[in-house]
C-alpha positions as CSV (number, residue, x, y, z in Angstrom):
1,X,1.0,-8.4,16.0
2,X,1.8,-11.3,13.6
3,X,-1.7,-12.6,14.3
4,X,-3.1,-9.3,13.2
5,X,-1.0,-9.2,10.1
6,X,-2.0,-12.8,9.2
7,X,-5.7,-11.9,9.8
8,X,-5.2,-8.9,7.5
9,X,-3.8,-11.2,4.8
10,X,-6.9,-13.3,5.1
11,X,-9.1,-10.3,4.7
12,X,-7.1,-9.1,1.7
13,X,-7.4,-12.5,0.1
14,X,-11.2,-12.6,0.7
15,X,-11.7,-9.1,-0.7
16,X,-9.3,-9.8,-3.5
17,X,-11.3,-13.0,-4.4
18,X,-14.5,-10.9,-4.5
19,X,-12.9,-8.5,-6.9
20,X,-11.5,-11.4,-9.0
21,X,-15.1,-12.9,-9.2
22,X,-16.2,-9.6,-10.8
23,X,-13.2,-9.3,-13.0
24,X,-13.9,-12.8,-14.4
25,X,-17.3,-11.7,-15.7
26,X,-17.2,-11.2,-19.5
27,X,-19.2,-8.0,-19.2
28,X,-18.7,-5.2,-16.8
29,X,-20.7,-5.7,-13.6
30,X,-22.8,-3.0,-11.9
31,X,-20.4,0.0,-11.7
32,X,-21.4,0.7,-8.1
33,X,-20.8,-2.9,-7.0
34,X,-17.4,-2.9,-8.8
35,X,-16.5,0.5,-7.2
36,X,-17.4,-0.6,-3.7
37,X,-15.5,-3.9,-4.1
38,X,-12.4,-2.1,-5.5
39,X,-12.4,0.5,-2.7
40,X,-13.0,-2.1,0.1
41,X,-9.9,-3.9,-1.1
42,X,-7.8,-0.8,-1.6
43,X,-8.6,0.8,1.7
44,X,-7.7,-2.4,3.5
45,X,-4.4,-2.6,1.5
46,X,-3.4,0.9,2.6
47,X,-4.3,0.2,6.3
48,X,-2.3,-3.1,6.2
49,X,0.7,-1.5,4.6
50,X,0.8,1.2,7.3
51,X,0.7,-1.5,10.0
52,X,3.4,-3.5,8.2
53,X,5.7,-0.5,8.0
54,X,5.4,0.5,11.6
55,X,5.4,-2.9,13.2
56,X,7.3,-5.1,10.8
57,X,9.6,-3.3,8.4
58,X,10.8,-0.6,10.8
59,X,12.0,-3.4,13.1
60,X,13.6,-5.4,10.3
61,X,15.4,-2.3,8.9
62,X,16.8,-1.4,12.3
63,X,17.9,-4.9,13.3
64,X,21.7,-5.2,14.0
65,X,21.9,-8.4,12.0
66,X,22.9,-7.7,8.3
67,X,20.9,-10.6,6.9
68,X,17.7,-9.5,8.7
69,X,18.2,-5.9,7.5
70,X,18.9,-7.0,3.9
71,X,15.8,-9.1,3.7
72,X,13.7,-6.3,5.2
73,X,15.2,-3.8,2.7
74,X,14.5,-6.2,-0.2
75,X,10.9,-6.8,0.8
76,X,10.3,-3.1,1.5
77,X,11.7,-2.0,-1.9
78,X,9.6,-4.5,-3.7
79,X,6.5,-3.5,-1.8
80,X,7.1,0.2,-2.6
81,X,7.3,-0.6,-6.3
82,X,4.2,-2.8,-6.2
83,X,2.2,-0.1,-4.3
84,X,3.3,2.6,-6.7
85,X,1.9,0.6,-9.6
86,X,-1.2,-0.2,-7.6
87,X,-1.8,3.4,-6.7
88,X,-1.2,4.6,-10.2
89,X,-3.6,2.1,-11.7
90,X,-6.2,2.8,-9.0
91,X,-6.2,6.5,-9.9
92,X,-6.1,5.9,-13.6
93,X,-9.0,3.4,-13.9
94,X,-12.0,5.5,-13.3
95,X,-15.5,4.1,-13.7
96,X,-15.7,5.7,-17.1
97,X,-12.4,4.3,-18.3
98,X,-13.4,0.8,-17.1
99,X,-16.8,1.1,-18.8
100,X,-15.0,2.1,-22.0
101,X,-12.4,-0.7,-21.9
102,X,-13.5,-3.5,-19.6
103,X,-11.1,-6.1,-21.0
104,X,-8.2,-3.6,-20.9
105,X,-9.0,-3.1,-17.2
106,X,-10.0,-6.5,-15.9
107,X,-7.0,-8.6,-17.1
108,X,-4.3,-6.4,-15.6
109,X,-6.4,-5.8,-12.4
110,X,-6.7,-9.6,-11.9
111,X,-3.0,-10.0,-12.4
112,X,-2.3,-7.3,-9.7
113,X,-4.7,-9.1,-7.3
114,X,-2.9,-12.4,-7.9
115,X,0.5,-10.6,-7.4
116,X,-0.9,-9.4,-4.1
117,X,-1.8,-12.9,-3.1
118,X,1.7,-14.2,-4.0
119,X,3.3,-11.3,-2.1
120,X,1.3,-12.2,1.1
121,X,2.3,-15.8,0.7
122,X,6.0,-14.8,0.5
123,X,5.7,-12.6,3.6
124,X,4.1,-15.5,5.5
125,X,6.7,-18.0,4.2
126,X,9.9,-15.8,4.5
127,X,9.3,-12.8,6.8
128,X,7.0,-14.0,9.5
129,X,9.1,-17.1,10.4
130,X,12.2,-14.9,10.4
131,X,10.6,-12.6,12.9
132,X,9.6,-15.4,15.1
133,X,12.9,-17.2,14.8
134,X,15.0,-14.1,15.3
135,X,13.0,-13.0,18.3
136,X,12.1,-9.6,16.8
137,X,9.6,-7.7,18.9
138,X,6.7,-6.6,16.7
139,X,4.4,-5.9,19.5
140,X,5.3,-2.2,19.6
141,X,5.4,0.2,16.7
142,X,8.1,2.4,15.3
143,X,7.7,5.8,13.6
144,X,6.5,5.5,10.0
145,X,8.7,6.6,7.1
146,X,6.2,6.2,4.3
147,X,2.7,7.6,3.9
148,X,0.9,4.7,2.4
149,X,-2.4,6.5,2.4
150,X,-1.1,9.7,0.8
151,X,-3.0,9.0,-2.4
152,X,-6.1,7.5,-0.7
153,X,-8.6,10.3,-1.6
154,X,-7.4,10.4,-5.2
155,X,-7.7,6.6,-5.5
156,X,-11.1,6.5,-3.8
157,X,-12.4,9.3,-6.0
158,X,-11.2,7.5,-9.2
159,X,-12.8,4.3,-8.0
160,X,-16.1,5.4,-6.7
161,X,-17.2,8.6,-8.4
162,X,-18.7,8.7,-11.8
163,X,-18.0,12.0,-13.6
164,X,-20.9,14.3,-13.9
165,X,-22.7,14.4,-17.2
166,X,-21.5,16.9,-19.7
167,X,-23.7,20.0,-19.7
168,X,-25.6,20.4,-23.0
């Protein structure tokens, strides 16, 4: 499972880099290209978080060793806060809002992508070696406790649907 999680991190980085390339443009790119790029990244984030919770965090949080549980709890709390912000921003920044305030959107969005990259690096540096060194079995899953995709439709709608023109 660690190989799958590492592969997911590589996909997240690749999709994040595609988004950053668009965010680095001085003018808003084609709205459909931006929407597609945003949703490709977001959908993969949600899928990855669900896997991490069931295969990684559930195991860390139920481990009998206090230091393992404490690290798992710390990472999980941080992740929940990061995702709450990610979800809120994903729903807030509709295509219309982005078009109206490209700079107000793109700079914080790039910062969130870079935070995601840093988070993946920390997991790879701190959590994954712990799992291997502590012989934690992540080949089987445990029941989930969070619904990482609860807001998926609201996020997707905000990212991909332009509002209908106002009737005259």
